[in-house]
matplotlib code that plots the C-alpha trace (Angstrom):
import matplotlib.pyplot as plt

x = [-8.7, -10.8, -11.0, -10.7, -12.4, -11.0, -12.3, -10.5, -13.9, -14.7, -16.4, -19.1, -18.8, -21.2, -24.7, -24.9, -28.3, -29.6, -26.4, -26.9, -24.7, -25.6, -23.9, -22.1, -19.1, -18.8, -16.2, -16.1, -13.8, -13.0, -12.3, -8.3, -9.0, -8.6, -10.5, -11.9, -13.2, -16.0, -17.7, -21.2, -21.4, -18.3, -19.3, -16.3, -16.6, -15.2, -11.8, -9.1, -6.7, -8.2, -6.3, -6.5, -5.6, -4.9, -3.8, -1.3, -1.0, -3.3, -0.8, 1.0, -0.6, -0.2, -1.6, -1.6, -3.0, -4.3, -5.2, -8.4, -8.9, -12.2, -12.9, -16.3, -17.6, -18.7, -22.4, -24.4, -25.8, -27.4, -27.8, -31.2, -31.5, -34.2, -33.4, -35.0, -33.7, -35.6, -34.9, -33.0, -31.6, -28.2, -28.7, -26.4, -27.0, -26.5, -24.7, -23.2, -20.6, -19.3, -16.4, -13.1, -10.5, -12.1, -13.3, -12.5, -15.7, -16.2, -18.8, -19.9, -22.0, -23.0, -19.4, -17.7, -15.7, -17.1, -14.4, -15.2, -16.0, -18.4, -21.4, -20.7, -18.9, -17.5, -18.2, -17.3, -20.6, -22.6, -22.2, -23.5, -25.0, -25.2, -28.1, -30.0, -31.5, -33.7, -30.9, -29.5, -32.0, -30.1, -28.5, -25.2, -23.0, -21.4, -18.5, -16.8, -13.2, -11.2, -7.8, -6.1, -8.8, -9.9, -13.2, -15.4, -18.9, -21.1, -24.4, -26.5, -28.6, -31.5, -31.9, -35.0, -35.6, -38.8, -40.4, -42.3, -45.7, -47.0, -50.4, -51.4, -52.4, -56.1, -56.7, -60.0, -63.0, -64.6, -68.4, -70.8, -74.3, -77.3, -79.1, -77.0, -74.2, -70.8, -67.0, -63.7, -60.6, -57.1, -54.4, -50.9, -48.0, -44.6, -43.1, -44.5, -48.2, -49.3, -52.3, -55.0, -57.6, -59.7, -61.2, -63.7, -61.0, -63.6, -64.6, -61.5, -63.7, -62.3, -64.3, -63.8, -66.5, -69.0, -72.7, -73.1, -69.1, -66.6, -63.1, -61.2, -57.3, -56.0, -57.3, -57.9, -61.9, -63.9, -67.5, -70.6, -74.0, -76.0, -74.6, -76.3, -76.3, -73.7, -71.3, -69.9, -66.4, -62.5, -61.5, -58.3, -56.4, -53.7, -51.0, -49.2, -46.2, -42.9, -41.1, -43.3, -46.6, -48.4, -51.5, -53.8, -56.5, -59.4, -62.4, -65.8, -68.7, -72.3, -74.3, -77.6, -80.0, -82.4, -85.7, -88.3, -89.8, -92.6, -94.2, -97.6, -100.3, -100.7, -103.6, -103.7, -105.8, -105.0, -102.6, -101.4, -97.9, -97.5, -94.3, -94.0, -91.8, -90.2, -87.9, -85.5, -82.9, -79.8, -76.2, -74.7, -77.7, -79.7, -79.8, -83.6, -85.3, -89.1, -90.9, -94.5, -95.4, -97.1, -93.1, -90.3, -87.3, -87.0, -86.9, -83.5, -82.0, -83.0, -85.6, -86.6, -85.0, -88.7, -90.6, -89.3, -92.4, -91.0, -88.1, -86.1, -84.1, -81.9, -81.1, -78.8, -77.7, -74.6, -75.2, -78.6, -78.0, -81.0, -82.3, -85.0, -86.4, -88.4, -90.7, -91.8, -94.5, -94.7, -98.3, -100.1, -102.2, -104.5, -101.9, -100.0, -102.6, -101.6, -99.3, -95.7, -92.7, -90.3, -86.7, -84.2, -80.9, -77.2, -74.7, -76.8, -79.5, -82.7, -86.3, -89.3, -92.9, -95.7, -97.8, -100.6, -100.8, -104.7, -105.3, -108.5, -110.0, -113.5, -115.5, -114.7, -116.5, -113.4, -114.3, -117.6, -118.3, -122.0, -123.4, -126.7, -128.5, -131.1, -134.8, -138.1, -141.4, -141.6, -138.4, -137.1, -133.3, -130.5, -128.9, -125.7, -123.6, -120.0, -118.1, -114.6, -113.6, -111.9, -113.9, -116.8, -119.1, -123.0, -125.1, -128.5, -130.4, -132.4, -133.7, -131.5, -133.8, -132.9, -136.3, -135.9, -136.7, -138.2, -141.2, -141.3, -143.3, -141.7, -137.9, -136.5, -132.8, -130.6, -127.6, -126.5, -122.8, -120.2, -122.5, -125.6, -128.2, -131.5, -134.0, -136.2, -139.5, -139.9, -144.2, -144.3, -141.9, -141.3, -139.1, -136.7, -134.7, -131.4, -130.7, -128.4, -126.0, -124.7, -121.9, -120.6, -118.0, -116.2, -113.4, -116.5, -119.5, -119.2, -122.2, -122.8, -125.2, -126.8, -129.1, -132.0, -133.1, -135.8, -134.3, -136.1, -135.9, -133.2, -134.4, -133.9, -130.5, -128.1, -127.4, -128.1, -125.6, -125.4, -121.7, -121.2, -123.6, -123.7, -126.4, -126.6, -125.0, -125.6, -123.4, -124.5, -122.8, -124.7, -124.7, -126.3, -128.3, -126.7, -127.1, -127.8, -129.3, -128.5, -126.0, -127.4, -126.1, -127.6, -128.9, -131.6, -133.0, -136.0, -135.9, -138.4, -139.1, -141.5, -144.0, -144.3, -146.0, -143.9, -145.1, -143.2, -140.0, -136.8, -134.8, -131.2, -129.4, -126.0, -123.9, -122.6, -119.8, -118.7, -119.2, -116.5, -116.6, -119.8, -120.0, -122.9, -123.5, -126.9, -126.2, -128.2, -130.3, -131.6, -130.6, -132.7, -134.9, -136.0, -135.9, -137.0, -135.1, -136.0, -133.8, -134.1, -131.8, -131.8, -130.9, -131.3, -134.7, -135.9, -136.3, -136.9, -139.5, -138.4, -137.3, -134.6, -136.4, -134.2, -134.8, -132.4, -132.5, -129.7, -128.1, -128.4, -125.7, -121.8, -118.5, -117.5, -116.2, -112.5, -110.6, -108.3, -105.1, -104.2, -100.6, -99.3, -99.8, -96.1, -94.3, -92.3, -93.2, -93.5, -94.1, -90.9, -91.5, -89.7, -88.7, -86.4, -88.5, -92.2, -94.5, -98.3, -101.3, -104.3, -107.4, -111.0, -114.0, -115.4, -118.9, -119.9, -122.5, -124.9, -123.3, -121.0, -117.1, -116.3, -112.3, -109.4, -106.4, -103.3, -100.7, -97.0, -94.1, -90.5, -90.2, -87.0, -86.8, -85.5, -85.4, -87.7, -90.1, -90.9, -90.6, -92.4, -89.9, -92.6, -90.4, -90.8, -94.5, -96.8, -100.6, -102.3, -106.1, -107.5, -111.0, -112.8, -110.3, -108.8, -105.2, -102.7, -98.8, -96.7, -93.4, -90.4, -89.6, -86.2, -84.4, -83.8, -86.3, -89.1, -92.5, -95.6, -98.9, -102.3, -105.5, -108.7, -112.2, -114.2, -118.0, -120.0, -120.2, -116.4, -113.4, -113.3, -110.9, -107.5, -106.1, -102.1, -99.4, -95.7, -93.5, -89.7, -88.5, -85.8, -82.0, -81.1, -82.7, -84.4, -84.2, -88.7, -90.3, -94.1, -96.1, -98.1, -100.1, -101.6, -102.3, -102.5, -105.6, -106.8, -105.7, -101.8, -101.8, -102.8, -99.6, -97.4, -98.6, -98.3, -94.5, -94.3, -95.7, -93.5, -90.3, -91.7, -91.9, -88.5, -87.0, -88.8, -87.4, -83.9, -84.2, -85.6]
y = [14.1, 15.2, 18.2, 18.6, 21.3, 22.9, 20.2, 17.5, 16.5, 15.7, 18.1, 16.8, 17.4, 19.3, 17.4, 15.7, 15.4, 18.8, 20.6, 22.8, 22.2, 20.7, 23.0, 26.5, 24.6, 22.0, 20.6, 20.0, 18.2, 19.9, 18.3, 18.3, 16.2, 18.9, 19.1, 23.0, 23.8, 26.2, 28.5, 29.5, 32.0, 32.7, 33.0, 34.3, 30.8, 29.1, 30.9, 28.4, 25.8, 23.6, 20.5, 18.7, 15.2, 13.2, 9.4, 8.3, 4.7, 3.8, 3.9, 7.2, 10.3, 13.4, 16.7, 20.7, 22.8, 26.5, 29.1, 31.3, 34.7, 36.2, 39.9, 41.2, 44.7, 46.9, 45.8, 47.6, 44.7, 46.7, 50.4, 51.3, 54.8, 56.1, 55.6, 57.0, 57.5, 58.3, 61.6, 61.3, 57.6, 56.2, 55.1, 53.3, 54.4, 51.1, 50.9, 46.9, 46.8, 43.7, 43.7, 41.8, 42.9, 44.0, 47.8, 50.8, 52.8, 56.4, 59.0, 62.6, 64.7, 68.1, 67.3, 67.5, 64.1, 62.6, 61.3, 59.5, 62.2, 62.8, 62.6, 60.2, 56.6, 55.2, 51.3, 48.5, 49.0, 51.8, 55.3, 55.8, 58.8, 59.6, 61.3, 62.3, 65.5, 66.8, 68.8, 65.5, 65.3, 65.3, 63.5, 61.2, 59.8, 56.4, 56.0, 52.6, 52.3, 49.4, 50.4, 47.7, 48.1, 51.5, 51.4, 54.0, 54.2, 56.5, 55.8, 58.9, 58.0, 60.2, 60.6, 61.9, 62.2, 60.5, 61.7, 59.4, 60.4, 62.7, 63.5, 66.5, 66.7, 67.4, 69.4, 67.9, 65.6, 66.3, 66.7, 66.0, 66.3, 63.5, 63.3, 65.5, 65.0, 64.8, 64.9, 64.2, 65.5, 63.6, 66.0, 64.3, 65.6, 63.4, 62.7, 61.4, 62.4, 59.4, 57.8, 57.8, 55.0, 55.0, 52.2, 52.3, 51.6, 49.3, 46.9, 47.5, 48.0, 49.6, 52.6, 52.9, 50.4, 50.7, 52.0, 55.6, 56.0, 57.1, 57.8, 60.3, 58.5, 61.4, 64.2, 62.3, 63.5, 60.8, 61.4, 60.3, 60.6, 60.5, 60.6, 58.1, 58.3, 55.2, 56.8, 58.3, 56.9, 56.4, 56.1, 55.5, 57.4, 56.1, 57.3, 55.6, 56.2, 54.3, 55.9, 54.7, 54.4, 57.2, 56.6, 58.8, 58.2, 60.4, 61.0, 62.0, 63.1, 63.0, 65.8, 64.8, 67.7, 68.5, 67.2, 68.1, 65.1, 66.9, 70.0, 69.9, 72.2, 73.8, 75.1, 77.2, 79.1, 83.2, 84.2, 80.4, 79.2, 76.9, 75.3, 74.6, 72.1, 71.4, 68.1, 68.0, 65.4, 65.9, 65.5, 67.5, 68.0, 71.3, 74.7, 75.1, 78.7, 79.9, 82.6, 84.0, 84.1, 87.9, 88.8, 89.2, 88.2, 84.7, 84.8, 84.9, 82.2, 83.3, 85.8, 88.0, 91.5, 93.1, 90.6, 88.6, 86.3, 84.8, 82.2, 80.2, 77.1, 74.4, 71.1, 69.1, 65.4, 64.7, 61.0, 60.7, 63.5, 65.3, 68.7, 69.8, 73.6, 74.9, 78.1, 78.9, 81.3, 82.4, 84.1, 83.6, 86.4, 86.4, 88.3, 85.2, 83.3, 82.2, 80.4, 79.5, 78.6, 76.1, 76.3, 73.5, 74.3, 72.9, 73.2, 70.8, 73.1, 74.1, 72.3, 74.5, 73.5, 75.5, 74.9, 76.7, 77.8, 78.3, 81.1, 80.2, 83.3, 84.2, 86.2, 90.0, 92.6, 94.7, 94.6, 96.2, 99.8, 100.2, 101.5, 103.2, 102.0, 104.1, 103.8, 105.8, 105.1, 101.5, 100.8, 97.4, 97.7, 95.0, 94.9, 93.1, 91.5, 90.0, 88.0, 87.0, 84.1, 80.7, 78.6, 80.2, 82.0, 81.4, 84.2, 85.2, 88.4, 90.1, 93.5, 95.7, 94.4, 90.6, 90.1, 87.4, 88.7, 85.1, 86.6, 89.7, 90.2, 92.0, 90.6, 87.6, 86.5, 85.1, 83.1, 82.1, 83.0, 84.0, 86.8, 87.0, 89.5, 91.0, 92.0, 94.9, 96.5, 99.3, 99.7, 101.6, 103.4, 100.5, 98.9, 101.9, 101.1, 99.1, 95.3, 93.3, 90.7, 87.9, 86.0, 82.6, 80.3, 77.6, 80.3, 83.1, 85.0, 88.8, 91.2, 94.3, 97.0, 98.0, 101.0, 101.4, 104.9, 106.8, 109.1, 112.6, 114.8, 117.8, 121.1, 124.8, 125.7, 127.3, 130.5, 132.1, 134.9, 136.3, 136.8, 138.1, 139.0, 140.5, 141.0, 137.2, 135.3, 135.3, 133.2, 132.3, 130.9, 128.2, 126.5, 123.3, 122.0, 119.9, 116.2, 114.6, 111.9, 111.3, 113.9, 116.2, 115.2, 117.9, 121.8, 122.4, 126.1, 127.3, 130.9, 132.9, 136.2, 138.3, 138.2, 134.3, 131.9, 129.2, 126.2, 128.3, 128.3, 126.8, 124.6, 124.0, 121.4, 121.4, 118.1, 119.0, 116.9, 117.9, 121.7, 124.3, 124.9, 127.0, 128.6, 128.1, 129.9, 130.2, 131.4, 132.6, 135.3, 137.9, 141.6, 144.0, 141.5, 140.9, 137.5, 135.1, 132.4, 129.6, 126.5, 123.2, 120.5, 116.9, 113.6, 110.1, 110.2, 112.8, 117.0, 118.9, 121.8, 124.9, 127.9, 130.5, 133.1, 135.7, 138.2, 140.1, 142.1, 141.8, 144.7, 146.1, 145.0, 145.9, 145.6, 141.8, 140.6, 140.9, 137.8, 135.8, 134.9, 131.2, 130.9, 128.4, 129.2, 129.7, 132.4, 133.6, 136.9, 135.3, 132.1, 130.3, 128.9, 126.0, 127.4, 130.1, 132.2, 131.2, 131.3, 129.5, 131.9, 130.4, 132.4, 131.6, 132.5, 135.3, 137.0, 138.5, 140.7, 140.4, 140.8, 137.8, 138.5, 139.1, 139.4, 139.2, 141.9, 140.9, 143.2, 142.0, 143.9, 143.4, 144.5, 145.0, 145.8, 149.1, 150.1, 147.6, 148.5, 146.9, 149.3, 148.7, 148.9, 150.8, 150.5, 146.2, 146.3, 143.9, 143.6, 140.2, 139.7, 136.5, 135.2, 132.4, 130.4, 131.2, 129.8, 131.9, 131.0, 133.8, 133.5, 134.9, 135.9, 136.9, 134.2, 134.6, 138.0, 139.1, 139.9, 141.4, 140.5, 142.6, 140.8, 142.3, 141.1, 143.1, 142.6, 145.7, 147.4, 148.0, 146.3, 145.0, 145.6, 144.5, 141.3, 141.2, 138.6, 138.1, 135.3, 135.0, 133.0, 130.1, 130.8, 128.6, 126.3, 123.2, 121.4, 121.1, 122.4, 123.5, 122.3, 125.5, 124.5, 121.9, 124.2, 127.8, 129.2, 128.9, 132.4, 131.2, 128.1, 129.8, 131.9, 128.9, 127.0, 129.9, 130.5, 126.5, 127.3, 129.8, 128.1, 125.1, 127.9, 129.2, 125.5, 125.0, 128.7, 127.5, 124.0, 125.6]
z = [26.9, 29.5, 31.7, 35.6, 37.5, 40.6, 42.4, 40.4, 39.2, 35.5, 33.2, 31.1, 27.9, 25.6, 25.3, 21.8, 21.6, 22.2, 21.6, 24.8, 27.8, 30.9, 33.4, 33.2, 32.0, 29.5, 27.2, 23.3, 21.1, 18.1, 14.3, 15.1, 17.9, 20.8, 23.6, 24.4, 27.9, 27.7, 30.4, 29.7, 32.5, 33.9, 37.9, 40.6, 42.6, 39.3, 39.4, 40.4, 38.6, 36.0, 34.6, 30.7, 31.0, 28.6, 28.2, 25.5, 24.0, 27.0, 29.8, 29.1, 31.2, 30.2, 31.7, 31.5, 33.9, 33.9, 36.5, 36.1, 37.9, 37.7, 37.8, 39.1, 38.2, 41.2, 42.1, 44.7, 46.8, 49.6, 48.8, 48.7, 46.8, 49.7, 53.3, 56.1, 59.8, 62.8, 64.5, 67.3, 67.0, 65.4, 61.8, 59.1, 55.7, 54.1, 51.0, 50.6, 47.6, 45.7, 43.4, 42.3, 43.3, 46.5, 46.1, 48.4, 49.7, 50.9, 51.5, 50.4, 51.4, 49.9, 47.5, 50.9, 51.6, 55.4, 57.6, 61.0, 63.7, 66.7, 63.9, 61.5, 61.6, 58.3, 58.3, 55.9, 54.4, 56.1, 57.3, 60.7, 61.4, 65.2, 67.0, 63.6, 63.1, 60.6, 59.6, 58.3, 55.5, 52.0, 49.4, 50.3, 47.8, 48.2, 46.1, 45.1, 43.1, 42.2, 41.8, 39.7, 37.4, 37.4, 37.9, 39.9, 40.7, 42.5, 44.5, 45.5, 48.1, 49.3, 53.2, 54.7, 58.3, 59.9, 63.4, 65.2, 65.6, 68.4, 69.4, 70.8, 74.5, 75.1, 78.7, 79.4, 78.7, 75.3, 75.6, 72.9, 73.1, 73.1, 69.8, 67.7, 65.2, 67.5, 66.3, 68.4, 66.9, 67.7, 66.2, 65.8, 63.8, 62.5, 59.6, 57.2, 58.5, 60.7, 59.9, 62.7, 64.0, 67.1, 69.4, 72.3, 75.3, 77.1, 74.0, 71.8, 69.3, 66.2, 65.1, 61.5, 60.4, 63.2, 62.7, 63.5, 63.4, 61.1, 60.8, 58.7, 58.9, 57.8, 60.0, 62.8, 63.3, 64.8, 63.6, 65.3, 63.3, 66.0, 69.8, 72.2, 75.9, 75.9, 74.0, 76.9, 78.0, 77.2, 73.7, 72.5, 69.2, 67.7, 65.2, 63.0, 60.6, 59.6, 62.6, 65.1, 66.8, 69.2, 71.5, 73.4, 75.7, 75.6, 78.1, 76.5, 78.4, 76.7, 77.6, 78.0, 77.1, 79.9, 80.2, 82.7, 84.5, 86.8, 87.2, 88.6, 88.8, 92.3, 94.3, 97.3, 99.4, 99.4, 102.4, 102.8, 101.7, 98.6, 97.0, 93.1, 92.5, 89.1, 88.8, 85.7, 84.0, 82.5, 82.6, 83.7, 86.3, 84.6, 86.4, 87.1, 87.1, 87.1, 85.5, 85.9, 82.3, 82.8, 83.9, 81.4, 83.8, 85.5, 88.8, 90.8, 93.4, 96.9, 97.9, 95.2, 95.6, 95.1, 97.0, 99.7, 99.5, 96.7, 97.3, 94.5, 95.6, 93.4, 94.9, 92.3, 92.1, 90.3, 90.1, 89.1, 87.1, 88.6, 89.6, 92.1, 91.7, 94.3, 93.9, 97.5, 97.6, 101.8, 101.7, 98.1, 96.8, 94.3, 92.0, 92.2, 90.5, 86.9, 84.5, 85.4, 83.4, 84.6, 82.9, 83.0, 81.1, 80.5, 78.1, 76.1, 75.6, 77.3, 78.2, 79.4, 80.7, 81.7, 85.0, 86.7, 90.4, 91.2, 94.1, 95.7, 97.5, 98.9, 96.7, 95.5, 93.9, 92.8, 89.5, 90.0, 89.2, 88.9, 92.6, 91.3, 88.0, 86.8, 85.5, 84.3, 83.3, 84.1, 82.1, 82.7, 84.1, 84.6, 88.0, 87.2, 90.2, 88.9, 91.6, 91.4, 93.5, 93.0, 92.9, 91.4, 94.0, 94.0, 93.9, 95.2, 95.5, 98.6, 99.0, 101.5, 104.4, 103.5, 101.8, 99.2, 95.7, 95.0, 96.7, 94.4, 91.2, 88.3, 89.3, 87.5, 88.4, 85.2, 86.5, 89.9, 89.5, 89.0, 87.1, 87.9, 86.5, 88.5, 86.0, 87.8, 86.2, 88.3, 88.0, 91.0, 93.7, 96.0, 93.4, 93.6, 96.6, 97.4, 96.2, 97.7, 95.8, 98.1, 96.8, 98.6, 98.1, 100.3, 101.5, 102.7, 102.0, 100.6, 99.8, 97.5, 97.4, 94.2, 94.3, 91.8, 91.6, 89.3, 86.7, 85.7, 83.3, 83.6, 84.9, 83.4, 82.6, 85.2, 83.1, 79.4, 78.4, 75.2, 74.4, 70.8, 68.2, 64.6, 61.8, 61.1, 64.4, 68.0, 70.4, 74.0, 76.8, 78.4, 81.6, 81.7, 84.9, 87.6, 87.2, 90.2, 88.0, 84.5, 82.9, 80.0, 76.7, 74.8, 74.9, 72.4, 71.4, 69.9, 68.6, 66.2, 65.6, 67.5, 64.6, 64.8, 67.5, 69.1, 66.6, 64.1, 65.9, 64.6, 66.7, 67.0, 69.2, 70.5, 71.6, 75.2, 74.8, 71.2, 71.5, 72.5, 76.1, 77.0, 73.5, 71.3, 68.6, 65.9, 62.3, 59.4, 61.2, 59.5, 60.5, 62.3, 63.2, 66.9, 68.0, 71.1, 72.3, 74.9, 76.2, 77.1, 78.5, 77.4, 79.1, 78.2, 80.1, 77.8, 77.1, 79.7, 80.1, 77.9, 79.9, 80.1, 77.7, 75.9, 73.9, 71.3, 68.2, 65.9, 64.7, 60.8, 58.3, 58.7, 57.8, 58.6, 61.9, 62.2, 61.0, 63.3, 62.0, 63.3, 64.5, 66.9, 70.7, 71.6, 74.2, 71.2, 69.6, 66.1, 64.3, 62.5, 59.1, 58.1, 55.0, 54.0, 51.3, 52.2, 54.7, 54.7, 56.5, 57.6, 59.3, 60.6, 58.8, 60.2, 60.5, 57.6, 59.3, 56.7, 53.3, 52.2, 52.0, 48.7, 49.4, 52.1, 51.8, 53.2, 53.7, 54.9, 55.4, 56.8, 60.5, 62.8, 66.3, 67.1, 71.0, 72.1, 69.5, 66.4, 63.4, 60.2, 56.6, 54.7, 51.1, 51.7, 51.8, 49.5, 49.0, 48.1, 47.8, 48.3, 47.4, 48.0, 50.7, 54.0, 53.4, 51.3, 50.6, 50.8, 48.5, 47.3, 50.7, 52.3, 54.4, 57.9, 58.1, 60.4, 58.6, 59.9, 58.6, 58.5, 57.2, 56.7, 55.5, 53.0, 52.1, 50.2, 53.7, 53.6, 55.3, 58.6, 61.7, 61.0, 62.4, 62.8, 63.1, 63.1, 62.0, 60.7, 57.6, 58.2, 58.1, 54.9, 52.6, 54.0, 50.9, 51.0, 48.1, 47.5, 44.7, 44.4, 41.7, 44.2, 47.2, 45.3, 43.8, 40.2, 39.2, 40.6, 38.8, 35.3, 36.0, 36.6, 33.8, 31.3, 32.6, 31.8, 28.1, 27.9, 28.5, 26.3, 23.5, 23.8, 23.9, 20.8, 19.3, 20.2, 18.5, 15.3]

ax = plt.figure().add_subplot(projection="3d")
ax.plot(x, y, z, "-o")
ax.set_aspect("equal")
plt.show()
């Protein structure tokens, strides 16, 4: 017996040596003589009619046939679980199913059965979505069923709509600066987010792995560690995702920082025109401006508003990146001499350089103030001549009659310019004359006259008048002599009583510059004493002759002079305290008239204005006695109140005349406090200290 397959080919028996079948089909003979047909792994292609053939008695053929039908379970052959249509295109969602009997396939979306319409086309192995939109995202169910077998299977397919890359437009060229780090941003969108790359258009070089360049493929930034001039040009940014590719060309300009190529020192003669040129390079061509370093602001373009002699002009060459700035001064003055700054500026930064303008001019003696020089007693003097000029002047000296000083003894010239000193020792009167300083440079000659005069001691005082007298002091009003030569620097007085001779006299000298105008006071005199006074003026030459004799008798001892309360000089009727409850009073120390002042008596009362007159509120008056000082704090005052102060000085002879003043306290507290222990007298300090101790004892008692 043997078996024939569907093609009438004999099916091989089981391999007797290995016991393993050679193919997916094989035959095997059983002990009872029957021959079995085995399928190792049934395949749908093996369906069909199989025949068992037997030969009996060597010539009788017998056969029996059997038909095999295969059933195939539902199988997903091409139905990816994730599928990605592209926005705006038609897209078939693939779902190829194999089964036997043939399956029926339908589609669901969000649980709803999909039918063919304007949006969907149901095909044999796909669901086509027309004009895909982002709203088409979701899970679609491919459902397959075999009616004869009752098999049903579902395939959920996740659909995510992709969008092609899109690069955001850039309005103009990108600018980066030479010598600095730079970056260029290529902003792209798409789904999924695209990967970005850069190439330089001219060389087609991928910049991801090039020296100085780096690319971030996710945010699209092209970074340059140090920008060079040759980095200018066109760059191509490419954005790629599974939906497609987008490119954009971006123009990059390299800003070249300004550099000053030429700015030379210039020289001009006074009253002549001069042009100061500054040449600068940069991309874009820089703006060039000028400033004199002694001025704060730069010159403006064109004529200057306050000085139309000065004109500034710029000329730019866009091709070569050069700008030539010209600062023109039409009629140069000596004040134009000095340092000038050229500043070149563009979007990349600025550069500056200093240059000097020298304005040459003939000699000038404008800095010289000495017209007359004094000497006396053959005292050597220096006559100084300072000639300002560019270039420096040469100086020579002559007498006013053009007599060369080289021929005269007792003279010596030190320095030939621009500073020259003529040392003169006037051994006789002929040297007291006019001297001529002559300065010369290539632009001219100038002369200056210096007069050497003989100085003398001052003469007598013009006036001596006694203005005030007491038992121990006398005050004079003194008018010093006129000084056609040297000014009077001091006045000296000699004084003695009429029983003494002048060799026993006492001296007192006042500096004219540091004394009160016209007031000169002699102190520590004796009461009821007859005094003689004589005066002399002093200048740099020496003390003048004694003169202006004066005789006076001091009066006897009496009460002190009136003390004067010191208040600010204002147009108000009263001083204003900065405190609301206190006021400090100060006064000068008056002459004691022969007996020392032992106490000051101060009375202070509240006052008010009644029909234009001040009325004293006597019930408010208080009295204070002050010793050994001429300042006193009035305390515990009422705020916003006017007070009158009456002050008298006292010695053993009695009280002086009264001195009066008014003041007003502040309206409210200023928050300022005064440490009375520092500024008050010892007696008051003790009172405050005792008060503090008492407080301490009270606190201690409370604690106990």
